[in-house]
N, C-alpha and C positions, 0 to 999 in steps of 0.2 A: 066778505071782508078782504081787503087787499093784504098781500104779504110782501115781505122784502127778504131777499137773499143777500147775505153778507159774506164776502170772501174772508177766510182766515187761513193763515199758513198752516200746512200740515205739521204734525209733530216730527221732530228729528228721531230717526231710528238709531242711527249711529254715524260717526264721522271717522274715516280712516284714510290716512295718506292724502288728505285734502279733499276726499270724495265724501260729500254729504248724501246720506240715504234717508229718505223720508217714508213715513207710513202713507198708505192710500186708504181710502174709506169706501165702504159699500155705497154704491151709487154716487160717489164723490160727496157724500153728506156726512160730515163729522158726527152728527147726532146718531147715525146708524152704526158707528163703531169702526175701529180699525180692521183692515183686512189682515189676515195672518201671513199669507205667502206673497201677496202682491205688494211691491215696493216701487219707489221712483227716485231717480237722482235729480229730477227737475220738480221743484215744489208746485209748479203750475200745471204739470201733466199728471193727470189721474187716470184711472182705469177707464172711466167714461169720457171725461172731457180732457182734451189734449190741446196745448197751445202751440206745440212745435209743428213744423211742416214735414217731419219725417214720416214716411209711410213704409212699413209700420213704425210706430213710435218706439225708439230704442231706450227712452228714459224710464218707461214703466216695464217692469219685469216680474216674472214669477220665479221666486227663489228655487222652486223645484226643478226649473229648467236650466239652472246654472250647472256647469260641469263639476263644480265643487260640492254640490248638494249630496249629503249622506243622511238619509232618514234614520232615526233611531228605530230599534225593533219595537213593533206594536205589541202591547200586552193584550190580554183578552178584553173584549168589549164588556161593558157593565150593563147588560140588558138581559131580560128574561132570567133564565137559570144562572147566568153569570153575574147577576147583580148582587154580589156578596161583598162584605167588608174586606175580604182578602183581595178582591180584584180592584177595589177603589184606590188603595195605596199605589200599586203599580201604574195605574192610569195617571195619577197625580205626578208621579216621577216622570212618566212619559212626556207630559205636557211641558215640564221644566226642561227635560232633555231636548225636546223639539225646539223650544225657544233658543236654547244654546246652539243647537245645530244650525238654525237659520242664521244666527249672528256669525257663526264660524264660516258658513258657506259664503256669505257676503264678503267677509274680510278676506278669505282666501281668493275669491273671485277678483277683488280689487288688487290683491298682491300679484295675481297672474296677468293683470291687464285686460281681463275679460269684461270688467265693469269699471267705468271711469265717469268723469263728469259729463262726458258726451253720451253716456248710456251703456247699454249692454251690447257687447260684440261677441256673439257665440263662438267665433273662431279665433278670438284674440285680436290684438291691435293690428290694424291694417289688413286683416284677412276676412273681415265680415262681408257679407253680400250686400 
């Protein structure tokens, strides 16, 4: 049976100081779900497919590589002997804190000029390689 792929715009993650940051998706397929750490400032550049001519693409970035990234402290894993009700609540809090940390890192990176509509510049404006 033939299939058809239809382009849809990625969902907006946040907009700050005129910089729009979008989610990326596993294998660039929205049906496979949003990626947690990988984001893009160009809705047409994903982790797999990129339309820009930049090598490497500066539009797609891993938030954990931003200078502003601060990971929250990890609670115990909930597997094996640690799979207890007491450990589930801290894990839930951690996921909420991580989502807030991702947003804070992106906003701070935009404020510093490390992230702009042109993409990620690890060394800041005008200093990237």
